[in-house]
C-alpha positions in Angstrom: 48.4 144.3 14.5 45.6 143.0 12.3 45.2 139.4 11.2 46.3 140.5 7.7 49.5 141.9 9.2 50.2 138.8 11.1 49.6 136.6 8.1 52.0 138.7 6.0 54.6 138.5 8.8 54.2 134.7 8.9 54.5 134.4 5.1 57.7 136.5 5.3 59.1 134.3 8.1 58.2 131.1 6.2 60.1 132.3 3.1 63.1 133.4 5.2 63.2 130.1 7.1 62.9 128.0 3.9 65.6 130.2 2.3 67.9 129.6 5.2 67.4 125.8 4.9 68.4 126.1 1.2 71.4 128.2 2.2 72.4 125.5 4.6 72.0 122.9 1.9 74.2 125.0 -0.4 76.9 125.1 2.3 76.6 121.4 3.1 76.8 120.3 -0.6 78.7 123.1 -2.4 80.7 124.5 0.5 79.6 128.0 -0.3 76.5 130.2 -0.5 74.6 130.3 -3.8 73.1 133.7 -3.1 74.7 137.0 -2.2 75.7 137.2 1.5 73.6 140.3 2.1 70.5 138.5 0.9 71.2 135.6 3.2 71.9 138.0 6.1 68.5 139.6 5.6 66.9 136.3 6.0 69.0 135.6 9.1 67.9 138.8 10.7 64.2 138.0 10.2 64.6 134.5 11.7 66.9 135.6 14.5 64.3 138.2 15.6 61.6 135.5 15.5 63.8 133.0 17.5 64.5 135.7 20.2 60.8 136.3 20.6 60.0 132.6 20.9 62.9 132.0 23.3 61.7 134.8 25.5 58.2 133.2 25.6 59.8 129.8 26.5 61.8 131.3 29.3 58.8 133.3 30.7 56.4 130.4 30.5 58.9 127.9 31.9 59.6 130.2 34.8 55.8 130.7 35.4 55.3 127.0 36.1 52.0 126.7 34.4 53.0 123.8 32.1 53.1 120.2 33.4 56.2 118.1 33.3 56.5 116.3 29.9 56.2 112.5 30.2 57.9 111.9 26.8 61.2 113.2 25.5 60.7 116.7 24.2 62.1 115.7 20.8 59.7 112.8 20.3 56.9 114.9 18.8 59.5 116.7 16.6 60.8 113.4 15.4 57.3 112.2 14.4 56.6 115.5 12.6 60.0 115.1 10.8 59.1 111.6 9.7 55.7 112.7 8.5 57.3 115.6 6.5 60.0 113.4 5.1 57.4 111.3 3.4 55.5 114.3 2.2 55.5 115.0 -1.6 53.8 117.8 -3.5 54.4 119.9 -6.6 54.5 123.2 -4.6 57.6 125.2 -5.5 57.7 126.6 -1.9 58.1 123.2 -0.4 61.5 121.4 0.1 59.8 118.2 -1.2 58.3 119.8 -4.3 59.2 122.2 -7.0 61.4 121.7 -10.1 63.7 118.8 -10.6 64.1 115.7 -8.5 62.1 116.0 -5.3 64.9 114.2 -3.4 67.5 116.7 -4.7 68.2 119.2 -1.9 69.5 121.8 -4.4 67.3 123.5 -6.9 68.9 125.1 -9.9 
């Protein structure tokens, strides 16, 4: 696989993951999907495949014992990244904090 292939795959996964976050927002706020279930299912398939590959690597590396024991709670870094992202603003239509409409509105129409 070339770097161009990897970059294309990562772009596809980014779009799928962002789409699923929007799908979740639709469910949380509207109580239903805003897009056809087959479209959402396609995104799910891409992300589930990625999650399975990452989980397999976690299991293998954890069993291999090459990583030191974490001193901090495993969620601490995630919480910091979430806080940083929450305060992020841009005009990128691909970002959940950018695009058309109110940047604090989780639903784009």
